[in-house]
C-alpha positions as CSV (number, residue, x, y, z in Angstrom):
1,M,153.6,-107.5,-100.2
2,S,152.4,-108.4,-96.9
3,I,153.9,-108.2,-93.2
4,V,153.3,-110.8,-91.5
5,T,153.2,-111.4,-87.6
6,V,155.1,-114.8,-86.5
7,N,154.7,-116.5,-82.5
8,P,158.5,-117.3,-82.7
9,A,158.2,-120.2,-80.4
10,T,155.8,-121.8,-82.4
11,G,156.2,-120.7,-86.1
12,E,152.7,-119.9,-85.9
13,E,151.5,-117.1,-88.2
14,L,149.2,-114.6,-86.0
15,E,148.7,-111.7,-88.1
16,R,149.2,-110.2,-91.7
17,Y,149.4,-106.9,-92.6
18,Q,149.3,-104.7,-96.4
19,E,152.1,-102.2,-96.6
20,F,151.4,-98.9,-97.2
21,S,151.8,-97.2,-100.4
22,Q,154.2,-93.9,-100.4
23,D,150.8,-92.1,-101.3
24,E,149.2,-93.4,-98.0
25,I,152.2,-93.0,-95.9
26,D,152.5,-89.5,-97.0
27,L,149.0,-88.6,-96.4
28,R,149.1,-90.2,-92.9
29,L,152.6,-88.1,-91.9
30,D,150.5,-85.0,-93.2
31,R,147.1,-85.7,-91.2
32,A,149.7,-86.2,-88.6
33,V,151.8,-82.9,-88.6
34,A,148.2,-81.3,-89.2
35,S,146.3,-82.5,-86.0
36,F,149.9,-81.9,-84.3
37,N,149.6,-78.1,-85.2
38,R,145.9,-77.9,-84.2
39,H,146.5,-79.6,-81.1
40,R,149.6,-77.6,-79.9
41,M,147.2,-74.3,-80.2
42,T,145.0,-75.8,-77.5
43,S,145.0,-75.2,-73.8
44,F,146.9,-77.0,-71.2
45,S,143.5,-78.0,-69.2
46,E,142.3,-79.3,-72.9
47,R,145.4,-81.2,-73.3
48,S,145.5,-82.6,-69.4
49,R,141.5,-83.5,-70.4
50,K,142.6,-85.7,-73.6
51,M,145.4,-87.0,-72.0
52,T,143.2,-88.2,-68.6
53,R,140.7,-90.0,-71.0
54,V,144.1,-91.9,-72.6
55,A,144.8,-93.2,-69.4
56,E,141.5,-94.0,-68.9
57,I,141.3,-96.1,-72.0
58,L,144.7,-97.8,-71.3
59,E,143.2,-98.9,-68.1
60,T,140.2,-100.1,-69.5
61,E,141.9,-102.0,-72.0
62,A,144.9,-103.0,-70.3
63,R,144.4,-106.9,-70.2
64,T,144.1,-106.5,-74.1
65,L,146.4,-104.5,-74.7
66,G,149.0,-106.3,-73.0
67,E,147.8,-109.7,-74.7
68,I,148.8,-108.0,-77.8
69,M,152.4,-106.6,-76.9
70,T,153.3,-110.2,-75.4
71,R,152.3,-111.4,-78.7
72,E,154.0,-109.0,-80.7
Protein backbone atom coordinates (compact mmCIF):
# COMPACT_ATOMS: atom_id res chain seq x y z
CA MET A 1 0.00 0.00 0.00
CA SER A 2 1.20 3.51 -0.78
CA ILE A 3 1.02 6.63 1.36
CA VAL A 4 0.12 9.65 -0.75
CA THR A 5 0.85 13.31 0.00
CA VAL A 6 -1.75 15.63 -1.50
CA ASN A 7 -1.79 19.41 -1.79
CA PRO A 8 -5.01 20.29 0.08
CA ALA A 9 -5.52 23.49 -1.90
CA THR A 10 -5.37 21.86 -5.34
CA GLY A 11 -5.86 18.14 -4.75
CA GLU A 12 -2.60 17.56 -6.65
CA GLU A 13 -0.66 14.44 -5.68
CA LEU A 14 2.79 15.58 -4.53
CA GLU A 15 4.51 12.37 -3.49
CA ARG A 16 3.81 8.67 -3.13
CA TYR A 17 5.64 6.58 -0.53
CA GLN A 18 5.76 2.84 -0.01
CA GLU A 19 4.82 1.60 3.45
CA PHE A 20 7.48 -0.30 5.36
CA SER A 21 6.86 -3.93 6.26
CA GLN A 22 6.86 -4.89 9.93
CA ASP A 23 10.29 -6.49 9.42
CA GLU A 24 11.65 -3.24 7.95
CA ILE A 25 10.21 -1.23 10.84
CA ASP A 26 11.75 -3.63 13.37
CA LEU A 27 15.13 -3.47 11.60
CA ARG A 28 15.12 0.33 11.61
CA LEU A 29 14.11 0.48 15.27
CA ASP A 30 16.88 -1.96 16.18
CA ARG A 31 19.40 0.17 14.28
CA ALA A 32 18.16 3.30 16.06
CA VAL A 33 18.54 1.69 19.48
CA ALA A 34 22.06 0.48 18.62
CA SER A 35 23.00 3.94 17.35
CA PHE A 36 21.66 5.59 20.50
CA ASN A 37 23.60 3.17 22.69
CA ARG A 38 26.83 4.05 20.84
CA HIS A 39 26.03 7.77 20.88
CA ARG A 40 25.36 7.90 24.62
CA MET A 41 28.89 6.64 25.27
CA THR A 42 30.51 9.52 23.35
CA SER A 43 31.98 12.54 25.07
CA PHE A 44 30.17 15.84 25.36
CA SER A 45 32.71 17.42 23.00
CA GLU A 46 32.00 14.79 20.34
CA ARG A 47 28.24 15.29 20.70
CA SER A 48 28.75 19.04 20.49
CA ARG A 49 30.77 18.67 17.31
CA LYS A 50 28.03 16.55 15.75
CA MET A 51 25.27 18.97 16.74
CA THR A 52 27.26 21.87 15.30
CA ARG A 53 27.49 19.95 12.03
CA VAL A 54 23.73 19.33 12.09
CA ALA A 55 23.17 23.07 12.55
CA GLU A 56 25.44 23.80 9.58
CA ILE A 57 23.50 21.38 7.38
CA LEU A 58 20.15 22.83 8.47
CA GLU A 59 21.36 26.36 7.73
CA THR A 60 22.70 25.35 4.32
CA GLU A 61 19.52 23.47 3.40
CA ALA A 62 17.07 25.90 5.05
CA ARG A 63 15.30 26.92 1.85
CA THR A 64 14.86 23.36 0.57
CA LEU A 65 13.74 22.07 3.96
CA GLY A 66 11.36 25.01 4.37
CA GLU A 67 9.74 24.22 1.03
CA ILE A 68 9.31 20.58 2.02
CA MET A 69 7.80 21.54 5.40
CA THR A 70 5.43 23.99 3.73
CA ARG A 71 4.21 21.35 1.26
CA GLU A 72 3.86 18.69 3.93
